[in-house]
N, C-alpha and C positions, 0 to 999 in steps of 0.2 A: 437668740444667742447674740451678743455683742460682737461686732466685727473684731473687737480685739482678742477674741477666743475662737477666732475659726481659722482654718487653715488657708482659705483663699482672701482673707481680710473683707469679707461681705458679711452683713449682719443677716443671721437665718432665723427667719419665722417660717412655724408652720403649723397646722392646727393639731389638736391633740384630741384622742379618742375619748369615749365617755368613760372606758375603762381607766385610762391614764388619768383622768381628772379626778375619778374615785379614789384611785390609788393615792395620789396626791394629797386629797382631802384627810386620809387616816395617817399618813405619816406624820411622826412628832415634829411639831413646830418649834424652830431653835433660832427663830430670826426671820430674815426676808429672803433668805436662801433655801431652797427645797433639799439640795444637797450640800451640807454643810457640818462641821464638827462643832462649831460653837454659836453658828448662826450669824456672826458678825461677817464673814467671808466665803465664799464659795470653797470647795475642796479644792486643795492645791492638785494642779498636772502631776506631781511625784506620788501623791496620795492614791489617785486613781490607777497609776501605773501599778503601785504596790498591791492594789486590790484585784487586779487582772492577774498579777503574778500569783498571788496567793490562790486565785481560783484555778489558776492553769496547773500550779502545784497539786491542788487538791484532787483534780479530775485525772492529771497525768498527761495533760495535752497542752503543749504551749502554744498560746496565741494571744494577740494583742488586740487593742480595740479597733486598730485597722482591719484585722482579720474579721472582726464582727461585723464591721461596715461591710466589707467585701461579700461576707455570707449573706447578710440581709438583702445586699443589692441583688446578688445571684437568685435567692429566693424569690424575692419580688417579681424578677424577670419570668422565672418558671411559673409564677402565678398568672403571668399574663398581665401585670401591671405595665401600662404604658412606659416606653424607654425615658420619654422625657420627664414623667413624673417621678420615676425612680431616682433619677439625676436631681432633680428638684429637691426631694426629701432628703438627699445627701448634701445639698448644697453644693452641687460640683457646678464649677464655672462653664458657661455655655460660650462656644467659639463662633467665630466667623458670621454666617447670615443668622444663625440661632440666636445669637447674643443681639444682634442688631433688631430682629424682628419679634423676637418673644420676649415681651416684657410683662404679660400677664404671670401673675403667681400661681394661678390653677388651684386656688385653695379648696375647692370642693373636691377637685379630683385627686388632690394629696390627701383630704381627709377620708374620702371614698378608699384609697389605697391603703391608708394606716387602718381602717376600720377591716378592710379584707385581711391584712396581715395579722391583726388579733384572731380573726376567726381560724386563719392559717395555723398560728400558733397553738390554737385550743386550750 
């Protein structure tokens, strides 16, 4: 995800699971973007917000994308996924000594956590 689309202004790269890769392969292709209405540009923030609103209305529980991020973080913590890996998956900014000394992206640990998440969601 380019830095221009992230809250903290940092590019966010993370591995995807085989299940996610397989899903992407079967989605209709409309250009270079996975989630797009016409293929020439990504979905607009407002379009995504409307999707969340429609789903909220449909199930009768108001929530936002931030609520989904918080829920995913809580579930991963309950699953025993390392705190640092959970933070990296959300692209949270590290502070203090963590920022200074933790430069590795821990891609394998992140991928393992995502694979555990897929099993958890069953």
